[in-house]
Structure formats: structure tokens, C-alpha cells
Residue, then its C-alpha position, 0 to 999 in steps of 0.5 A: m341176301t337182298e330180296s326185291l321188294d318190288k314183287l307181287v306175291i300170290v298166296v293160297n291158303r296161307d302158302k306162298v305159291l308164286e312170286y312175280f318180280r316186277d323188275r323183269q323187262l317184258p317183250e313187246k309182244q307180251l306188253n301188247d297182249l296185256e294192252t289187248i286184255d285191258h281193252k277187252l276187260q274195259q268193254g265189260f265181263q260176266i261175273a256169275d249172273e251179272f254183266i259188269t258194263a263199266p268195270s272199275p280198276q278194282d273190278k278188273a283186278m279182282f276179275v283177273a285175280n280170280l282168273l289167276i287162282n283158277a289158272l293155278h288150280d288148273d296148272d295153266e302156265t299161260k294164263i298164270s303168266l298173263s294174269c300175273a303180268y297184267l296185275a303186276n303191270y297195271y296195278p303197281d301198288l299191288k303187293q299180294v293176292k291172297a286166296s282162301i279156298h274152301e269146299d264151298r267158296c273161294t275168297i280173294q283179297l287184293i293187298n296194296d299196303q303190306v309186303y308178304i312176310e314169310e310166316s315162321q312156325i314155332k314148335f313148343t315142347p311140352k314141359d314134361q318132355l324137356i330134358 
């Protein structure tokens, strides 16, 4: 089985929850929607008590990744689709969005240099239970 390496993987609390394959051709309307989103982000946005007036590419990627994690939590398929498409198309080196959600906070990492590798679980049998 050949697995596409050109994908964006979304990981929440160490579980892979979504894969976006970049080799999909997007319809013209969706490409236009992504351009509109990027243009609006370039004008600035609010994060907590701070308004980012001249966002860097990293600021925009983190903002959209945060929207994506919230959309996953809310099961908002439209926002999930647009957020993934935006990140995959505007940040072609982005391999993973990793989120760790805790009661009091959420941390998000954007990973450009490491493809997602499924974790293997190893079960050990106590020595006294071996046959």
C-alpha cells in the first residue's frame, strides 16, 4: 500500500483525527474563497485582548489552526474543510497540526519538518503471567 506523503495531518491529544490530501484539485469557487480568507486575514484579526494589525504568515497559520481545532470541537464541517484547505494550500510545507486540549488550555503546534507516523502500542505481559 502506497501512502501519500503530501498530506496534512491533524492530531488532537495524540490521536489522528483528520488527513487532508493535497493532491486533490479544488474547485475554482473554493480557491476564490481561500483567497478571500487570506485577504481578510492580512487585514488583521483579534486574538484575546490583542489586535494583530500586520500578521506574519506564522500568525495567520496559527489563527487558522485555532479555528480548525474549534471547528473540530463544534463538528462544523464547513469550517473544518475551509481551514484545512487554507492551511494545506497556503502552507505547503506544513505536515501536522498538533493540538493538546486540557481543561484550562489548548496548545497548538504547527509542524513543518516531520510527517505524521502512527504510534504503535506495545503491550507487555507480566513475567508471572507468561505460559
